[in-house]
C-alpha positions in Angstrom: 30.8 -19.0 1.3 27.7 -20.6 2.6 25.3 -22.3 -0.2 21.6 -22.4 0.6 20.7 -26.0 0.4 17.2 -26.7 -1.3 15.3 -29.6 -1.3 13.6 -30.7 -4.6 10.0 -32.2 -4.0 11.3 -35.5 -5.2 14.4 -35.1 -2.8 11.7 -34.9 0.0 9.5 -37.7 -1.4 12.7 -39.9 -1.5 14.0 -39.2 1.8 10.6 -39.6 3.2 10.1 -43.2 1.7 13.9 -44.2 2.9 13.6 -42.8 6.3 9.9 -44.8 6.8 11.4 -48.0 5.5 14.2 -47.6 7.9 11.8 -46.8 10.5 9.6 -49.7 10.1 12.6 -52.2 9.6 14.9 -51.1 12.5 13.0 -48.7 14.5 12.6 -44.7 15.2 16.1 -44.6 17.0 17.8 -45.9 13.8 15.7 -43.8 11.6 16.6 -40.8 13.6 20.3 -41.4 13.2 19.8 -41.6 9.5 18.2 -38.2 9.6 20.7 -36.6 11.7 23.5 -38.1 9.4 21.7 -36.4 6.3 21.4 -33.0 7.9 25.2 -33.1 9.0 26.0 -34.3 5.0 24.0 -31.6 3.9 25.7 -29.2 6.1 28.9 -30.1 5.1 28.0 -29.9 1.2 26.8 -26.2 2.1 30.3 -25.3 2.9 31.8 -27.5 0.6 29.9 -28.3 -2.3 32.4 -30.1 -4.5 33.5 -32.7 -1.8 31.5 -35.3 -3.9 32.4 -36.5 -7.3 30.4 -35.3 -10.5 28.4 -37.8 -12.1 29.4 -38.9 -15.7 26.2 -38.2 -17.5 26.1 -34.4 -16.1 29.3 -32.6 -14.6 26.7 -30.4 -12.7 25.1 -33.3 -11.0 26.9 -34.6 -7.9 26.4 -38.0 -6.2 26.7 -37.4 -2.3 26.9 -40.3 0.1 25.3 -40.8 3.3 25.9 -44.5 4.2 26.5 -47.6 2.5 22.7 -48.0 1.6 22.1 -44.5 0.7 23.2 -41.8 -1.5 21.7 -38.6 -3.0 22.2 -36.5 -5.9 22.4 -32.8 -6.0 23.1 -29.9 -8.4 25.4 -26.6 -7.5 24.5 -23.5 -8.9 26.4 -19.8 -8.1 24.7 -19.9 -4.5 22.6 -23.0 -4.0 22.7 -26.5 -3.9 19.4 -28.0 -4.9 19.4 -31.8 -3.5 17.6 -33.7 -6.3 16.6 -37.1 -4.8 17.7 -39.7 -2.5 18.5 -43.0 -3.8 18.6 -46.3 -1.8 21.8 -48.1 -3.1 20.0 -51.6 -3.0 17.7 -50.4 -6.0 18.7 -51.0 -9.8 21.1 -48.1 -10.8 19.5 -45.0 -12.1 22.7 -43.1 -13.1 26.0 -44.5 -13.7 28.6 -42.6 -11.6 
């Protein structure tokens, strides 16, 4: 089964903020590579939604990994995956996972 991946408004906002930061600091080529990695990762979880570990606080929310500097949190339902937000790992922790 292929799950539909939905981005919450917060996910779009946090992705855009991280993308813009990468583009400003490292250039458009690096930002585009980041975007491609995100797309590939979201395609992977649409096929295998349980490949990433559930958080301690909520077993329905999982923490995915983009690279050493960026993670994302998502929730799996019967037929959809809702990406809740992206997280710059250099920030203070929001959730203990």
